[in-house]
C-alpha positions in Angstrom: 1.7 -32.4 24.4 1.9 -31.9 20.6 -1.5 -31.3 19.0 -2.5 -33.4 16.0 -2.4 -30.5 13.6 1.1 -29.6 14.7 2.3 -32.8 12.9 1.2 -31.2 9.7 3.1 -28.0 10.5 6.2 -30.0 11.5 6.1 -32.0 8.3 5.7 -29.1 6.0 8.8 -27.3 7.4 10.9 -29.1 4.9 8.7 -27.8 2.0 11.0 -24.9 1.4 13.7 -27.3 0.3 11.5 -29.2 -2.1 13.0 -29.3 -5.6 16.4 -28.1 -4.3 19.2 -30.6 -4.5 21.3 -28.7 -2.0 22.9 -30.3 1.0 21.1 -30.1 4.4 22.7 -27.7 6.8 21.7 -29.9 9.8 21.6 -33.5 11.0 18.2 -34.4 12.2 17.5 -36.3 15.4 19.3 -36.7 18.7 22.5 -38.8 18.8 21.6 -40.5 22.1 18.1 -41.3 21.0 19.2 -42.5 17.6 22.1 -44.6 18.8 19.8 -46.8 20.9 18.3 -48.1 17.7 21.6 -48.7 16.1 22.8 -51.8 17.9 20.7 -54.3 16.1 23.1 -55.3 13.3 26.4 -54.5 11.8 24.7 -53.4 8.5 22.4 -51.0 10.4 25.3 -49.5 12.4 27.3 -49.1 9.2 24.6 -47.4 7.2 23.4 -45.2 10.1 26.9 -44.0 10.9 27.7 -43.5 7.2 24.6 -41.3 6.9 25.5 -39.1 9.8 29.1 -38.7 8.8 28.2 -37.9 5.2 25.6 -35.3 6.4 28.2 -33.6 8.6 30.6 -33.5 5.6 27.9 -31.9 3.3 27.5 -35.0 1.2 23.8 -34.9 1.0 23.1 -37.6 -1.6 25.3 -40.1 0.2 23.7 -39.2 3.6 20.2 -39.6 2.3 20.8 -43.0 0.6 22.6 -44.4 3.6 20.0 -43.2 6.1 17.3 -44.6 4.0 19.0 -48.0 4.1 19.3 -47.7 7.9 15.6 -46.9 8.2 14.7 -50.0 6.2 16.9 -52.1 8.5 15.5 -50.7 11.7 12.2 -50.2 13.3 13.1 -46.7 14.4 10.7 -43.8 13.9 13.5 -41.4 14.6 15.8 -42.9 11.9 12.9 -43.0 9.4 12.1 -39.4 10.0 15.8 -38.4 9.6 16.0 -40.4 6.4 12.8 -38.7 5.0 14.0 -35.2 5.8 17.4 -35.9 4.2 15.8 -37.4 1.1 13.5 -34.4 0.6 16.3 -31.9 1.1 18.4 -33.4 -1.7 15.6 -34.0 -4.1 15.3 -37.8 -3.7 11.5 -37.6 -3.7 10.7 -41.2 -4.8 12.8 -42.4 -1.9 11.1 -40.0 0.4 7.7 -41.4 -0.7 8.8 -44.9 0.1 10.0 -43.8 3.5 6.6 -42.2 4.2 5.0 -45.6 3.4 7.6 -47.3 5.6 6.1 -45.4 8.6 3.1 -47.7 8.4 5.4 -50.6 9.3 7.7 -48.7 11.7 4.9 -47.1 13.7 1.5 -48.9 13.0 -0.1 -47.5 16.1 1.3 -44.0 15.7 -0.5 -40.9 14.6 -1.6 -41.4 11.0 -1.3 -37.6 10.3 2.4 -37.8 10.6 2.7 -40.4 7.8 0.1 -38.6 5.7 2.0 -35.3 6.1 5.2 -37.0 5.0 3.5 -38.6 2.1 1.9 -35.3 1.1 5.3 -33.5 0.9 6.7 -36.2 -1.4 3.7 -36.3 -3.7 3.6 -32.5 -4.1 7.3 -32.6 -5.0 6.5 -35.4 -7.5 3.6 -33.4 -9.1 1.2 -36.3 -8.5 -2.0 -34.2 -8.3 -4.5 -37.1 -8.0 -2.5 -38.7 -5.2 -2.1 -35.3 -3.5 -5.9 -34.9 -3.5 -6.4 -38.4 -2.1 -3.9 -37.7 0.7 -5.5 -34.4 1.5 -8.9 -36.0 1.9 -7.3 -38.7 4.1 -5.8 -35.9 6.3 -9.1 -34.2 6.7 -10.7 -37.4 7.6 -8.2 -38.2 10.4 -8.4 -34.6 11.7 -12.0 -33.7 11.5 -12.0 -31.4 14.6 -9.2 -29.3 13.0 -10.9 -29.2 9.5 -11.1 -25.4 9.2 -7.6 -24.7 10.3 -6.3 -27.7 8.3 -7.7 -26.6 4.9 -6.4 -23.1 5.4 -2.9 -24.5 6.2 -3.2 -26.7 3.1 -4.0 -23.8 0.9 -1.1 -21.8 2.2 1.2 -24.7 1.7 0.1 -25.2 -1.9 0.4 -21.4 -2.4 4.1 -21.5 -1.5 4.9 -23.8 -4.4 6.7 -22.3 -7.4 3.9 -23.3 -9.7 1.1 -22.6 -7.3 -1.5 -22.0 -9.9 -1.5 -25.6 -11.0 -2.6 -26.6 -7.5 -5.8 -24.5 -7.6 -7.6 -27.4 -9.3 -6.6 -29.7 -6.5 -7.8 -27.2 -4.0 -11.1 -26.8 -6.0 -11.6 -30.6 -5.7 -11.0 -30.4 -2.0 -13.4 -27.6 -1.6 -16.0 -29.5 -3.5 -15.4 -32.6 -1.3 -15.9 -30.3 1.7 -18.8 -28.4 0.1 -20.5 -27.6 3.4 -17.3 -26.4 5.1 -17.0 -22.6 4.8 -13.3 -22.7 5.7 -12.6 -24.8 2.7 -14.3 -22.3 0.4 -12.3 -19.5 1.9 -9.1 -21.4 1.6 -9.8 -21.9 -2.1 -10.7 -18.2 -2.5 -7.3 -17.2 -1.0 -5.3 -19.6 -3.2 -7.2 -18.8 -6.3 -6.9 -15.0 -5.8 -3.2 -15.4 -5.1 -2.6 -17.2 -8.4 -4.7 -14.7 -10.4 -7.8 -16.9 -10.9 -10.2 -14.1 -9.9 -13.4 -15.6 -11.0 -12.8 -18.8 -9.0 -11.9 -16.7 -6.0 -15.0 -14.6 -6.1 -17.3 -17.6 -6.5 -15.5 -19.2 -3.5 -16.0 -16.1 -1.4 -19.7 -16.0 -2.1 -20.0 -19.7 -1.1 -18.1 -19.2 2.1 -20.2 -16.3 3.2 -23.4 -18.0 2.1 -22.5 -21.0 4.3 -21.5 -18.7 7.2 -23.3 -15.3 7.0 -21.5 -12.5 8.7 -18.2 -14.3 8.8 -15.7 -11.6 9.4 -12.6 -13.6 8.4 -14.1 -14.1 4.9 -15.2 -10.5 4.7 -11.7 -9.2 5.7 -10.0 -11.3 3.1 -12.4 -10.3 0.4 -12.0 -6.6 1.2 -8.3 -7.0 1.1 -8.4 -8.5 -2.3 -10.9 -6.0 -3.6 -8.6 -3.2 -2.4 -5.7 -4.9 -4.3 -7.7 -4.5 -7.5 -7.6 -0.7 -6.9 -11.4 -0.6 -7.2 -12.5 1.7 -4.4 -16.1 1.7 -5.7 -16.3 -2.1 -5.6 -14.6 -2.4 -2.2 -16.8 0.3 -0.8 -20.0 -1.3 -2.1 -19.1 -4.6 -0.5 -18.0 -3.2 2.8 -20.9 -0.8 3.1 -23.4 -3.6 2.4 -21.7 -6.0 4.8 -21.5 -3.5 7.6 -25.1 -2.4 7.2 -26.1 -6.0 7.9 -23.4 -6.7 10.5 -22.5 -3.4 12.1 -20.6 -4.9 15.0 -17.8 -6.4 12.8 -15.2 -4.1 14.2 -12.1 -5.4 12.4 -13.8 -5.0 9.0 -14.9 -1.5 9.9 -11.4 -0.6 11.0 -9.8 -2.0 7.8 -12.5 -0.3 5.6 -11.7 3.0 7.3 -8.0 2.5 6.6 -8.8 1.7 3.0 -10.8 4.9 2.6 -8.0 7.0 4.2 -5.5 5.3 1.8 -7.7 6.5 -1.0 -7.9 10.0 0.4 -11.6 9.7 1.3 -10.8 11.2 4.7 -14.3 12.4 5.7 -15.8 8.9 4.9 -12.9 7.2 6.7 -13.4 9.4 9.8 -17.1 8.4 9.8 -16.1 4.7 9.9 -13.7 5.2 12.8 -16.3 7.2 14.7 -18.9 4.5 14.2 -16.4 1.9 15.5 -15.7 4.0 18.6 -19.4 4.1 19.4 -19.2 0.3 19.7 -15.7 0.1 21.3 -14.9 3.5 22.9 -11.4 2.5 23.9 -10.3 0.9 20.6 -6.7 2.1 20.4 -6.4 1.8 16.6 -9.7 3.7 16.0 -8.8 6.4 18.5 -5.5 7.0 16.8 -6.8 6.9 13.2 -9.8 9.2 14.1 -7.4 11.6 15.8 -5.0 11.8 12.9 -7.8 12.3 10.4 -9.5 14.9 12.5 -6.3 16.8 12.9 -5.7 16.6 9.1 -9.2 17.9 8.5 -8.7 20.9 10.7 -11.0 19.6 13.5 -8.5 20.5 16.2 -10.8 20.3 19.2 -12.1 16.9 18.2 -8.6 15.6 17.5 -7.5 16.9 20.9 -10.2 15.0 22.7 -9.5 11.8 20.8 -5.8 11.9 21.6 -6.5 12.7 25.2 -8.8 9.7 25.3 -6.1 7.6 23.7 -3.6 8.6 26.4 -6.1 7.7 29.2 -6.7 4.3 27.6 -2.9 3.7 27.0 -0.7 6.1 28.9 2.5 4.8 27.2 1.2 5.7 23.7 3.8 8.2 22.5 2.2 8.6 19.1 -0.7 10.4 20.8 1.8 12.7 22.6 3.3 13.7 19.3 0.0 14.7 17.8 -1.4 16.2 21.0 1.7 18.3 21.3 1.2 19.6 17.8 -2.4 20.4 18.5 -1.7 22.2 21.8 0.9 24.3 19.9 -1.6 25.3 17.3 -4.1 26.2 20.0 -1.5 28.5 21.6 -0.6 26.3 24.5 3.1 26.3 23.8 4.6 25.4 27.2 2.1 22.5 27.6 3.1 21.3 24.1 6.8 21.4 24.9 6.3 19.5 28.2 4.2 16.8 26.4 6.7 16.4 23.6 9.6 16.2 26.1 7.9 13.2 27.7 8.2 11.1 24.5 10.8 8.4 25.2 10.0 5.7 22.6 13.2 5.1 20.6 11.3 5.0 17.3 9.5 8.3 18.1 12.2 10.2 20.0 13.5 12.0 16.9 10.0 12.9 15.8 9.4 14.5 19.2 12.6 16.5 19.1 11.9 17.8 15.6 8.4 18.7 16.7 9.9 20.7 19.6 11.8 22.7 17.0 8.6 23.4 15.1 6.7 24.4 18.3 9.5 26.9 19.2 9.3 28.2 15.6 5.6 28.6 15.7 6.1 30.7 18.9 8.5 33.0 17.0 11.4 31.7 19.0 13.4 31.1 15.8 16.9 31.2 17.1 16.0 28.9 19.9 14.4 26.5 17.4 17.5 26.5 15.2 19.8 25.9 18.2 17.6 23.1 19.4 17.6 21.3 16.0 21.4 21.8 15.6 22.0 20.1 19.0 20.2 16.8 17.9 22.7 14.1 17.2 21.7 11.9 14.2 22.1 8.2 14.4 22.0 7.6 10.7 22.0 9.3 7.4 18.2 9.2 7.3 18.0 11.0 10.6 20.5 13.6 9.3 18.2 14.2 6.3 15.3 14.7 8.6 17.2 17.2 10.7 18.2 19.1 7.6 14.6 19.2 6.4 13.3 20.4 9.8 15.8 23.2 10.0 15.1 24.2 6.4 11.4 24.4 7.2 12.0 26.6 10.2 13.9 29.0 7.9 11.3 28.8 5.2 8.4 29.4 7.6 10.1 32.4 9.0 10.7 33.9 5.5 14.4 33.3 5.6 14.4 31.7 2.2 18.0 32.4 1.3 19.2 30.7 4.5 16.9 27.8 3.7 18.4 27.5 0.2 22.0 27.7 1.5 21.3 25.0 4.0 19.8 22.7 1.3 22.7 23.4 -1.0 25.1 22.3 1.7 22.9 19.3 2.5 23.0 18.1 -1.1 26.7 18.4 -1.2 26.8 16.2 2.0 24.2 13.8 0.6 24.0 14.2 -3.2 20.8 13.6 -5.1 18.8 12.7 -2.0 15.1 12.8 -3.2 13.7 14.5 -0.2 16.4 17.2 -0.2 15.9 17.8 -3.9 12.2 18.2 -3.4 12.7 20.6 -0.6 15.1 22.7 -2.5 12.7 22.7 -5.4 10.0 24.2 -3.2 12.3 26.9 -2.0 13.5 27.9 -5.5 9.9 28.1 -6.6 9.2 30.5 -3.7 12.2 32.6 -4.8 10.9 32.6 -8.4 14.0 30.8 -9.6 12.0 28.7 -12.0 15.0 27.2 -13.9 16.5 26.0 -10.7 13.2 24.6 -9.5 12.7 22.8 -12.8 16.2 21.4 -12.7 15.7 19.8 -9.3 12.2 18.5 -10.1 13.4 17.0 -13.4 16.3 15.4 -11.6 13.9 14.0 -8.9 11.6 12.6 -11.6 14.6 10.8 -13.2 15.5 9.3 -9.8 11.9 8.4 -8.8 9.7 8.3 -11.9 6.7 7.2 -9.8 6.9 10.1 -7.4 3.6 12.0 -7.7 4.7 15.0 -5.6 7.5 15.8 -8.1 5.2 15.9 -11.0 2.7 17.9 -9.0 5.2 20.5 -7.8 6.6 21.1 -11.2 3.2 21.2 -12.8 1.8 23.6 -10.2 4.8 25.9 -10.5 4.6 26.0 -14.3 0.9 26.8 -14.0 1.2 29.4 -11.4 4.4 31.2 -12.6 4.6 30.6 -16.4 2.5 30.4 -19.5 3.5 26.7 -20.0 -0.1 25.6 -19.2 -0.3 22.6 -21.5 2.8 21.1 -20.1 1.7 21.9 -16.6 -1.6 20.1 -17.2 0.2 17.0 -18.4 2.4 16.9 -15.4 -0.4 17.3 -12.9 -2.6 14.7 -14.6 0.4 12.3 -14.4 0.6 13.0 -10.7 -3.0 12.3 -10.2 -2.7 8.9 -12.0 0.0 8.0 -9.5 -1.9 9.3 -6.5 -5.7 9.2 -7.3 -7.8 11.5 -5.2 -5.0 13.3 -3.5 -6.5 16.7 -2.5 -3.3 18.7 -3.1 -3.0 17.3 -6.6 -6.7 18.0 -7.2 -5.9 21.6 -6.0 -3.1 21.9 -8.6 -5.3 20.5 -11.3 -8.1 22.9 -10.4 -5.6 25.8 -10.5 -4.2 25.0 -13.9 -7.8 24.8 -15.3 -8.4 28.2 -13.7 -5.3 29.6 -15.4 -6.5 28.1 -18.7 -9.9 29.9 -18.3 -12.0 26.8 -17.6 -13.7 28.0 -14.4 -16.3 25.3 -14.3 -13.7 22.5 -14.2 -11.6 24.5 -11.8 -14.6 24.9 -9.4 -15.5 21.2 -9.4 -11.9 20.1 -8.8 -11.2 22.7 -6.0 -14.5 21.8 -4.3 -13.5 18.1 -4.3 -10.0 19.1 -2.9 -11.3 21.2 0.0 -13.9 18.7 1.0 -11.1 16.2 1.6 -8.5 18.7 3.0 -9.6 22.1 4.3 -6.2 23.6 3.6 -5.7 27.4 3.5 -4.0 27.4 0.1 -6.8 25.3 -1.4 -9.2 27.8 0.2 -7.3 30.7 -1.5 -7.6 29.1 -4.9 -11.3 28.1 -4.5 -12.2 31.6 -3.2 -10.5 33.2 -6.2 -12.4 31.0 -8.6 -15.7 31.8 -6.9 -14.9 35.5 -7.0 -14.2 35.4 -10.7 -17.5 33.6 -11.3 -19.3 36.4 -9.5 -19.9 34.7 -6.2 -18.1 37.1 -3.9 -20.1 36.1 -0.9 -19.1 32.5 -1.4 -15.5 33.5 -1.9 -15.5 35.4 1.4 -16.9 32.4 3.3 -14.3 30.1 1.9 -11.5 32.5 2.6 -12.7 33.0 6.2 -12.6 29.2 6.7 -9.0 29.2 5.3 -8.0 31.9 7.8 -9.4 29.9 10.7 -7.3 26.9 9.7 -4.1 28.7 9.0 -4.1 32.5 9.2 -0.4 32.7 8.3 -0.6 31.0 5.0 1.3 33.1 2.5 -0.8 32.2 -0.6 -4.0 33.1 1.2 -2.6 36.3 2.6 -1.5 37.4 -0.9 -4.9 36.4 -2.4 -6.8 38.5 0.1 -4.5 41.4 -0.5 -5.1 41.3 -4.3 -8.8 41.3 -3.8 -8.8 44.0 -1.2 -9.8 41.9 1.7 
């Protein structure tokens, strides 16, 4: 049985065609059902058949006019609904309004929400704001048990209009009418924020949560909108305060953790996921997120345990197998890693697993076997081919076969010219080969293709800082990268390094400490240790370097740094 509220959803389906005078691509109603109403008079039969034939021929205006006449001659709900839908679809809104009123005569005992829904559509199309408000109030009055869902649906409907901002005032009036209804305040907040009326939205949020303290739906929407403002400080202040008062709001904590991770606040993000897992130990999303962050922070054993828990809770979770395989490889359990990765069967993760197998073999110094494995993967698309190229290039690069890596990328860029990822990869290799002109050529080309790519600016800036005296230019490039990706630890590392090269040790120290707190990477450790050493803190430098060695003892930058300082 159709719920009352579903009439509203049904009626608003034709909203997408409001204002478009195009011809309907359908003929509403069932022939058999409609024809039983068509035997009352010759005029009715004529208008009804004219309407249906015209609709089939694509003559929308003729069809709508004829079907409206048929509706007036009949007492058929079906014909009236057909006539209304046709009228709305071809922009005959006054006629549609009249047909909605006709429903009172045609179906006086029927559900009033159907007539009101039809009337609402026509009034919105006619821009009759006062009448829209009156109709909305009437709808709420006939559907009091669905009030919260209804006002939310109303707000979304108004928000879909081309001039949605002008309907905020109507929604404000409705929220005032329903001043004790938190859902109405939240609906207003959503519509106001969507249309750029931030002050109205924020006031409505506050009213919603005052009426219903701890309401997670309101908090989720507010956090989402605060994050859209790119104000981590404001979003964090709100989420922290809310979760202090209502610590069991798991969805908000999950979304807050994701927001922190998005802003590269990885330690803080991990803390939120761990707090969530104390309340819900088998939460799949939290297990996965905490595992990924732990792995990225170098906390391998913790990450391993989290992914193992995830596989127990959801054995089919191939994402966990990918990460766990990577962790097992780093812990020296090569064969176990290969078995686990070979078990990945999900179509969207299969290629990831096969590429990872190549890396595991490479990490085990089985370079030829790794290259052969990667060469035997059959790509299903150009994107997959690019990924195979990049994986193979990385195996060559990690095994110090830089010329082979460069040759592969040269061939790949002939095969797929100007592909951004291939250009970036070749730029990294040429930098490692000290071919600075070639590196700059590729990075400048990448920037021209993707002017908002932070990694291109960062790579070029770091190379200029590390291998040339173009330090002012390097600083400008890296600062540009940081504006595009705020808080990125690798960009912070580059910025710290260019300050070190310019002789500003204090700024370098501050930036590199921020970077390593977020990402305990071996190369960042190499840079931070060098700064500490130059500042006279040799003991601190050694501690940092030792931590870098624990995370990645094979890092080339760290190895070279230790050699230069006799360690």
